[in-house]
N, C-alpha and C positions, 0 to 999 in steps of 0.2 A: 504494499500501500504506499510507503514512505518512498518508494521507486517512482510508482506512478505520479504520485503530488509533485518528486522531482522534476519529472517530465512536464507535468504541466506550466510548474513556474518555469521552466526553460520555455516556454512557447512567450514568455514576457507577457502576460496580458494586460498587464497596464498599460503597455504600449499598443493593447491591443482595441482599447475604451475608444481612442480618436477615431479608429475605422469604423465601430461601430456605430458612433455619433453621428458620424457625416453619412455615413450608411442609411439612418434611418431619419437624419432632413431629408436627403436627396429621395427615400420614397414619400417622405410629410411635401416633399416639394409637387411630385410628379401625382401626390392624392388629389391637392389644389386643383392641377390645372385639370386632373382628371373629370373633378366634380364642380368644379365650378365655384368651389369658396373663396372666401375675400382671404387676402394676405394674413388679414387680423385674428381670424375666426379662431377660438380654444374650445369649440364642442369636441365631438368624436374624434378620436382617431383608435388605428389598431390597440389593442389588447386593453380594451374594455370591452368585455364581452368578445370573444374571441372569434373571430371567421375563417375559415378557410382562405381566404388572404393572406387573415394576421396568422395564422400558423406557418406558412410560408414564407415570409417576412422574418419570423423566428428562425424557421430553418437556414433561411440566408446568412442571418447576423450567426449560426454556430457553421456554415460552411468560410461564412471568412476568418471568424476565430481561427480555423485549422489553416485556410491560406495563409493570413496573415505571420499565425503564430510558425508556422516552415519555413515563410521568410527569416522570421528572425533568428530562429533555431541554426536555418545556416550561417546568417551573417556572421553569428558568436563562435562557429566552427572558425570563419576565414579573421575572424575576430581576437583570438585567443590571446594573441601576445597584446595588443593593444589594453585589450582588456585586465588583462595579468598587470599591466604598467599604471590604470586608470584605476586599479583597485576597484571593481564592481564587476559584478556577472560574474560570481566566484562556482555557477555548477559544473562548468568546463575547466575552466583556468584551476582549480582546486583538484581536481578529479574524482566530483561528483556524480560525475557522468560524464563516459568516456568519447572521443572523437565519433568510434562506432556503433554509440549507440546514439549519436545525434546526429547521422547521415540516416539513420536508419526510420529515426522521426520524422525529419525532413521528409522523406521519401514516403511515409507511409501519409502523413497530414498533408500533401501536397497533392498525393494520389486520389485521396478520398476525396478532398475539395472540389477537384478538377469534375472526377465522374458526377460528385454530389451537384454540382452547379449546372453540367450540363444536362442531369435529370430534374434538375427543377426549370431550368429555362435555356434557351440553347444562347439568349444572349447574354445573360447574366454568366456562362458557361465561357463562349467567347471573351469576356472582360476577364474571367479570373486566367483564361489562357496567359492575357497580356501583363496582368498584376504580377502573374509569377513568373515570367520571363526579365520582368525591370527588376524583381527580387531578385534572381538569378546573377543576371548582368549587373547588380549593384556588388553583390558582394562576393563572386567568385573572381581569383585573382586574374585572369587569363583577358580577362576586359579594362580592368586597367582602372576602374573610373577612380579607386582612392589617390589615384593621382590626377585627376582632372576635377575641380571642383564645381562643374557648372554641370557636369552629368551627373554628379551625385545627387546634388541641388533637384536638376530635371527629375530623375526615377523618383524620386521622395516625392515632390510638391505631383506627378504627374499619377503616382502610385495611390500615396495616400490621400489627396486630393481630390483630383479630377476623377479617377476609378472610384474610390471609396464612394463618393456619393454618385456617379454613377448604379454602382450595386443595387441601390436602393430604388434608385428611379426607374430601371427597365423591367421593378419587380409590381410597376401598374402601368409602365407606359413603354413605348419601342424607344428603343436608341436612335434619337436623335440630338441635331444642332442647338434644339430647345435645351437639352439636356447639358449639355456643355457649356453654354454661357452660363444656364445658373452654377455650374461647378464653379465657377471663377472666384467668387469671393473665397471660398474654401479653399484651390489653389494657393490664392495669395497668403491667407493664414497659417495653413500647412509648411508653404514656405518660409511662411516669419519665426514659426516656431521651430522647425528645421535649423535656421541660423541660430537662434540660440541655445537648441541641443547640442550645438559643437563648440559654445566656449569653455564648457565645464571640463571636457575632455582634450584641450588644445596640449599641454604638456605632454598627455602622456601618445596621442595622435603624432606629432611632431618628433619623439622621439622613436617611434614605429616605422617613418618617412609615410604617414597618411596625411593626405594634405588637404584641406576643407575650405571655406570661405576664414573661417579664422585665424585658420595657420595664413592666409595670403592675405587678407586684406586689413588683419589686427582686430581688438575687439571695440573700438570706439567705432570702424567704420562696419562691420557687423552688426552693431546693435542700433545703429541707425539704418542700416540697410529693413532691420527686422519691423522697424517703428514705422517708415515709411510704406511697408507692403500693407500691414493692418489698416493704416490709413486708406491705400486702394483699395482693399476688400471693405471696408466701412464703405466710402462711396458709392462701390461699384453693389455693395449691397441693398443698396437703399434704392438707387437706377431701377433695378429688377425686383424691388419689393420683397427683399429676404428681410421682413423684421425683425424675426426669431435671431437671424445671423448679428443683423446689425446692433441689438442691443449687446449684444453679448459681445462684440467688438468693441461697441465703447467703455465698454466698463472694462474690459481687459487695457485697452490704449492707452490711459494712462499708466498704466507699469511699463506697457513699453516704452512711452516717452520719459518716464523716471529709468527706465535702465541706460537710455542711449545719453542721456543727461549727467547723469553720476559717472557713468562707463563701470556699474556694479556685474559680476556673473553673476552674483546672487541675487539683485532684483530682476535679472534679465530668466533665472530659473524661476521664480514667483511670477513675474509676468507667464509663463508658459505655462506652469499649474493654473494658474487663472481663467486665462484663454480657456482651456480645456475642460474647466468645470462650470463654465458657466455657461457654454456653447453644450455641454453634456447634462446641464441639467433643463436647457430649453427643451433637447431632445426627450428627455422625461417629462416634461410638461405636455408633450404632444403625444408621448406614447407611456402611458404610466410604471407600466409593469418594467423599463428600463431602468427605471431607478431604484428598483430592489436587487438587477443585473449589478447596477454600479457598486451597493451595498456591499454586497456578496464579494467582487472583486477584492474593491480597494481592501475590507474588514481580512479576509484572505489573506492578501498579499501582503499586510499586516501583520498576523499571528505569523506565518511561513517564515517569514525574515527574520523575525523578533526570536523565533524557537529553532531554526536552522543554523542561522551567524550570527544574534546576538545583536543585530541591526535595526533600527529605527526604518520601515522604510515600507510606505509611501511618506512621506511630511510633507507641510503644505512649505513651511519656511524651515530652510536648510539651519543648523547650527552653525555659528562659526567656530 
């Protein structure tokens, strides 16, 4: 049983939360489009009395979990040296899970996710293939994305922003240009978060030769670009009447501005957490059962890391 729990947390469920959130908000956008709801309507949405389409949406979330989890496992296989240098993600670096086991988990998760997605919805299956390819390309050394900050950035924002949104969108509407346009605020938001998340690992990534925008630009410029991307996401969300996203972006923007002004990595980390939390709470407002999923994931991660490694994770504010 302990082995299975290790395997579950090797998938990094805390990093899958943004994928769930954006996929649910993509589904919400498609539902509004399909049913002609006002952009500020807050009445029925899935999980308030489960229908067949609601169950399909839950299945999509499960399959997205397997796909994203596989990508994160693969990333840890190839990033074991930098993870050891940065003193994080201890399961593989400390030998709790072997490289061979990690490969088996990756192939199992990815295979089930792809097969399940095509059975559920062929358009979702096609999107999953693209997502799996982006994840493989991001991690596999032959593609050398760690030497090209732009390519690493591109794969992250397209996979976790655009594709995640479209996972939800195609559950109710066909893949189309409107879905891509409505995913753009999420594309920008994921870009801002990605830039911020490269900063705490700057020293370790540099030590093992991994190039990111944080290493290329430095802390100050990276934080400025992250803040401007949130501004762009906020403006575009208002233009397309995605007011839930706009409120979440407006709530997190002061933290991004504060990080850019103070050049503080700790504040940047806080800004990232606030933005994810705000958007996730809005997703839970429209899909109430999601709040329970969030609480179980966060509490479970906290208990696991406390008992396994004697560390407090996740936390809102990092101790200095």
